[in-house]
N, C-alpha and C positions, 0 to 999 in steps of 0.2 A: 356719882359725879365723876366726869372724865378729868384725869390728871393733866395738867398742862406740861407742856414740853419744858425742859430744863432751861433753854435759852430764854423762854418767855418768863419763867420764874425770876431770872436774873434781872429782866426789864422791870418786872413789878417791884422787886426789892430796891432797885435804884430809885424808882419813883417814890417808894415809901420813905427812903432815906432823905430824899429832897425836900419831901413835905415836912418831915419831922425837923428838918433844919430850917424851915422857912423858906426854902427857895423853890419858888413855883415857876420860874422862867422856862418856858418851852425850850429856847434855844439850847440851854444846858443839856436837855434831854437828847436833842438832835446831835449834839456833839458826842454824847456818850454812845450814840447808835452807829457813830462811824466805824468802819472796818478798823480792827486793830485795837480800838479802845476797849478797856476792861474795866467797869466800875467795880466788880468784885469777882475774884477768881479763887476757888470755884464758887459758883453760885450758891445761894441759900438752899441747903437740903439737897444739894447735888450728890454727895457721897452716899447718903442714905438711899438714894434712888438706884444706886448700882446693883442693889439686890435683884432688881428685875431681869438683869442680864445673866443671872445664874439659873434661871429656869430653863428647863429642857426645850420648852416650845418657843423660847425667846428669839427675837430676830435681830440681826446686827444693826445697829443704829444707822439711820440714814438722814435724819431731819435737822442734824446739829448746825448745818450750814446755810442759812438764808442769805441773801444777798449782802446784808449788813453784818455778817458774822464777825466776831471779834477774835483775836488770837486765842483767847482762853476757850472759845467754843471748838476750835479745831483740836486743841490738846484734850479738851474733855472728851471729844469723839475718841481719841487714841486710847484713853483710859477705858471708856466704856466698851470699845471694841476689844480690847485686850482681856477684860473681865469676861465678856461673852466668849471669846475664843479659848480661854483657859478653864472655863466652867467645867467641873468634873461630872460628866455625863457617864454613868455606868462605870466610875473610877477611872476615866480617862478624859483628858482635855478634849473639848468639843473639836478643836481644829485637826486633831489626829484622827478623826473620823471621816475627814474629807478626802476627796480624790487626789492622787498624785500624778505626776507628768506620765509615768509609764502606763496609766489607764488611757490616756488619750487615743491610743491605737489598739489597746489590747483589752483583755478582760482581767477580772480580779482573781481568777483561779490560783495564781501563784502568790497572792498577797493575803489571802484569808486563811485563818486557822480557827476551827470552832466558830465560824461566822463572824470573827472579829479581824480587822485589818491588822497586818503585822507591820511594824516599822522596820523597813529595810533602808539602809543608809549607804550612800557613797559609791553606787555602781552604774552611774550614768554612762551609756554606751559610748564607744569610741567610733562607731560607724553605724549607718542605718540597719535596722532589722525589724522583725515582726514578732519576735518572741518576747511577749510582756514579762516573762519571768526574768529576763536578762537585764532590762533596764528599769531601775527603780529609783526612788527619790533622791535627788541630790547628788553630791559629788564630794570627792576628797580635797578638792581645790576651791578657792574662792573664785568670784566671777572674774577676777582679773588674771587668773591662772596661777596665783601664789597659793602656798599652803601655810595654814597656821598650824604649827607644831606645838602642842601643848607641853606643859613642863614635864609631863611623864613619857613624852616622845611619840604618842599617838597623834594622827591628824585629827583636827576638828572637823566633823561631817556636817552636811547641810541637808535639809529635806524641804520640799515644797508642797503645800496643801491647798486645794481650790475648793471653795464652797460651790454648790450646784450651778448657781448663776454664772459664776466666773468659768467653770469646767466646761458647761455646754457651749458657751460663746467661743472659748478657746478651741474646742473640738471642732467648731464649724468654721474655723479659719486656719487650719494648720498649713504650714508650707508643703510638707511632704504629700499631702492629698490634693494640692492645687488650689485649695479653697481660698488661701490667702491672696492669690492673684485674681481668682474669680469674683470674689466678693467686693463690696464697697462699704465704707464706713456708714454710710447713710441707711444701709440695710442690715449691717452686722456689726455692732459694737456692744461693749459691756452695758448692761443695764445699771441702774441705780441699785444698790445693794450687792453688787459683785465684790467678791473679796478673796485675797490670796494671802497665805501665811508662809514665810520662810523662817524655819527654825535652824538653829545651830546647836550641836551636841558635843559634849565632851566624853570621850570614851574613858572609862575608869578601869585602872588595873583591878585585878582580883583583890578583894579586901581593901581596896582604896576607898576612903571616905570621901563622899561627895561634898562640893562646896556647901556650906551651911545653908539650909533652906531651899537648895535647888531641887526642883522636880526630877525624879529619876524614874527610868523604866528599862525594861529589856528591849534590846534591838538586834537585828542581825546586820553585821558589818562584812564586807568583802575581804577575803584574804587577798593580799597584794603580792604581786611578783615583780621581777624586773624584765623588761624586754626593750631591747635597743637602746639601753641607757636611761629608761624611764620607769618609774614605779606606776604600775597599772593593776586594776582589780582583775582577778581570775574570774572569768564569766561563770556564774552559777555556784560558786564556792564561798560560803559564809560561815561565820562563827557568830554565836550569840554572847552578847556582852551586856553589861549595864552602862547606860548613857545617862548624862545629866544635861537638862536644858539650860543653855548659857546665854541665848539670844533668841529674840523673835521679831521679825518684821511684820507689821500688821498693816495691811494695805486694802482700801476699800473705796468704792465710788459712793458719793452722797449727792444730795440735790445741789445743783449748780457747779459740781466738781467732777466732770467726767475724767479729768486727768488722774483721779484717785487722790486720796490722802494717804501720805506715806509715813508711818510712825515706826520707830524701833525702840525695843526695850532689851535691857541687859541685866543679868544677874548683878547684884550690887557688890560682889567680890571679884568680878572679872579682872579688873585693871586699875591702876590710878586714873583719875579723871581730872584733867586740867580745865580751869575756867576758860570760857570761849576767848579766842584771839589773844591767848598769852602764852601758848606753848612755845618753847624753843629748846634746842637740844643742849643748851648750856645750863639749863635751870637745874636745881638740886633735885637728884632722884628721890623716888619714894622710899621711905625707910622701913617698909613692912612688905610682907609677901602677900601676893595676890594669886588668884587661880592662874593667870597667864602672865605673871611678873615676878621676877626674883628681886627681893628687897636690894636696893641700892644699885641696881643696874644702871649705868649711865644712859641718859636719854639719847645719846648718840648710838646706842646699840639697841634701840627699840624699833619695832614696825619695819624690820629689815627684809627686803624683797628677796625671794629664794627661787624664782622661776627661771632665771637667765642662765645661759651658758657662758662659761663652763659651769657644770653643776656645783653647787655648794652644799647640798644635802647628802648625807649618807643615809642608807637604808639597810636594816638588818632583816633579812627575810625570816630568820628564825624567831625573832621577838616582834616582828611587824612594827618596829619602831625606827623613827627618823631622828637625826640630829644635824645641826644644832637646834635646840628649842627656840621658839619665837618668843621673845619678850615684848609685851604689848602695853601701850599707854592709849587711852582715849584722849585725843588732843582737843576735842571741843565737848565739855560736859553737857551742854545743852544744844549741840549740833550748830553752833554759831547763829543761834536765834537773833533775829535782826528786827523784831517788832517791839514797839514800846512796852515795856513791863513783861516781855516774853520770857526772860530767864526767871523772873519771879513767879510767873504763872506756872511754869513747869515744876518748879520747887514746891509750890503750894499744892499743886495737884497730885504730886508724888506723895506728900505728907497725907493728904486727905484720903487718897485712894489706898495707900498702904495701911492706914489705921482702920479703914473699912474691912479690908481683906484679914487683918490680924483678928477681927472679931467674927469671922466665918470660919468655924472649926476645919471644915472640908477644904477650904480654899486658902488657909492661912499661909502656906508656903510660898504662895505667889505674891506675898507682901515683900519678898526679898528681890523683886525686879523693879528697876526703875525705868520710867520713861525718859529717854534721852532727848527726843524732840519729834517734830511733826513738820512735814514740808508739803506745800501745795502750791497752786497757782491762782490767779485772779479768777473770779467767778466766771464759768462759761467760756473762758478764753480758748480752752482745748477744744477747738471745732474748726471745721473746714470753712467756717464763715469768717474766721480770723484771716486777715491778711497774712500771707507768707506762713500760714499755719505749719507747714513742714519744718520750719526753723525753731519751733517751740523747744526750749531746752532748759538746762540748769540755771541759765541767767534769767529765766522768767519766774523762778522759785520765790516763794514767800515763806517766812517762818524760820525753821532750822536749816538755813541755806547751805551749811556744810555738814549736813547730816550724815553720820556713819555710825555703824555698830563695830565696836572693837574685835568682834569675833566673826564678822562677815565683810567688812570692808577695812580690814586691818591695816592694808598697805596702800589704801587710797584715801589718806585723810589730808586735810588742808586747813592750816590753822589761823586763817584770817578771812573774815567776810567783808572787808572793806570795799572790795570791787567785785560786783556781781558778775562781771565777765570772767572772773577767775574762780568763782566758787565750785565746789564739787559736792554734788547731792545725787539723788536717785535719778533725776531727770537727765542727767548727763549721759547715761545709758539707756534709759527707759523714755523713749520719745518716737515720734513718727518715722525717724530714719534708721531704726534698728536694723532693718533688713535691706537698706538701700544704699549701703557704702559700695565703693567700687569693686570690693571682693564678694560682696553679697548684693547683687544688683536687682533687687525687687522694688516695686513702686513704694513710694512712702504712703503710710496709711497711719491713721490715729491708733488703730489696734496694735501697731507695731510697738507700742508702749509695753506689751506683754511679751516677755522672752520665752514663754512656754510654747509659743507657736513654732518654735524651731525643734520640737520634740522629735526624736529618732533622726535628727539631721546632724551631719558632721561639722566640723569647723568649715566656714567662718560662722555658721548660724548658732554655734554653741561652743563654748570653751572647752577644749579636750580635757577629759577626765584623767589627767596624767601629770607627772612632774618629773623633771631631770634629776637623777640621783647618781651618787658614786656608790655603787653596789659593794656591800660587804658580805661575803660569805664566811660564816662563823662555825666553828666546830669546837668540841671539848677535847683537850690534850691531857694525857696523864702526866702528873708532876709530882707522884709520890706523896708523902704526907705534908700538908699545909696547915700550920698551927694557928695562924691569925692573919689579919690584914697585912701586918708588917712583913711576915713571912712570905705572903702571896706577892707583895710588891717586889721582894727580892728574887723570887724564883719563877714567877709567870712570865716576865719579859723574855728571859733566856729560853724558857720552853718554847714559847711561841716563835721567837726568833729563829729557833733551829728548824722550824717548818717554813720559814720565810713569811711569817704572819705577824701580826700585831696583837698584843694583849689588849681586850676590851674592858679590862678592869673587873671582870667577873670570875669568881672561883667558886668550886663546890666541893665539899668533902663527900666522897662516894662510899668509902669504907672507913669508918671512925678509927683514927690512930695509924692507919697505913696507906691510905690512898685518896688523892684529891685530883681534880681536874681544873685547868684553866681555860677560859674562853678565848680561842685565838681566831683572829678574823684576817682575811686577805686584804690587801691594800685598797 
């Protein structure tokens, strides 16, 4: 017997409930079928059905969104797609087996070891090139050019992964090849089932414990240097480190929704989460530590931009660390969800999905991730048949209309959804005009919703992978014996001052009982 779709099960259950209650009126069922209405979320048996998405041959879901889809249907898709994307295939999440932007113009020779794809982070190019080994997934800065500096001083890295349907369409429409201008959306647009995933990664210090339950793995990250007042990757120079997955955008096309459904997930210890539409800088700060937040940091000091001049970040080339760190708060716990029952739908689906994952031994660690929300547009509106289609943007969003991930859109959060003209969500940047601004004067196209089409292109088609810094050159200076921290605080400032440097707070005993060194840095 063929298993019915989950959204059909919901409708069957709602009919059964009405019959049991003695309510036979058809109009009530018609009301339940209206977009946004959710008789039961999640639908009966839905979480048990998630197991199908763990199978190696499973396909990403695409049928969740009929014309009368409810708010719950969209968020159910998000969890189904997350389970599918994070299913461990040969001990690696499925999404990590997909192509990255560097492959759009190159080959995989620099990305494979023993036949498996290597995760390389943070070295997106500063200028066009054809060397596939030089440009790899993601960046050291967020999409707005700011850097999320973790509590240990390392930047949070990003990576992008495209399933075959997404990858091939993007490859056929690249700006650098001229295909973006040659093609039209009627002949070349993403098919149903195209999906892309953007992950964020916390670099761990050696022997540092990962956030509880976070997925960890080895990755290659670039060595950074300073050029012309900016921290930049050294081309071709990497170190292997352990990274923890702290965020994941899950983005895919489904029936009736060519604009893609945009969902985001976060590790549940990332940052304090404030209920939608309530955040303000005067509220009482959280009193416990999170991965990206120090307990009791005033909210006036969170989500602070650091990309502007004069530079506010310092960078130590020896340690590869930045300061000050970024304290982070998620300003909308469910992304400013604006549909009836939407906040409750997300909470219920998180509970149900996490309980399912806890029962799957191989997948249990992914129960530590929360769906923040999902954002979409009205059915089939993302089309050249829509009047003024090139003006479609964030104000046309439905669902989590202020959706942000605290590790990917840290500095671009907006705390109220009362006016759709002012909301901030994925469609603010991902829309038909991505490449048709005065400084990037290409024709508007629906496929401009994808930002990987600017692969191997410099600004303005891609944010520069660099951040202004106040460079610190540090070295060890002999200080004689240092007995403890108090002794270091007395001796090291004087030692460094004699060299016209500042003490960085570090000291090390090199010869027990007779010799120690202080860390001294230039201004």
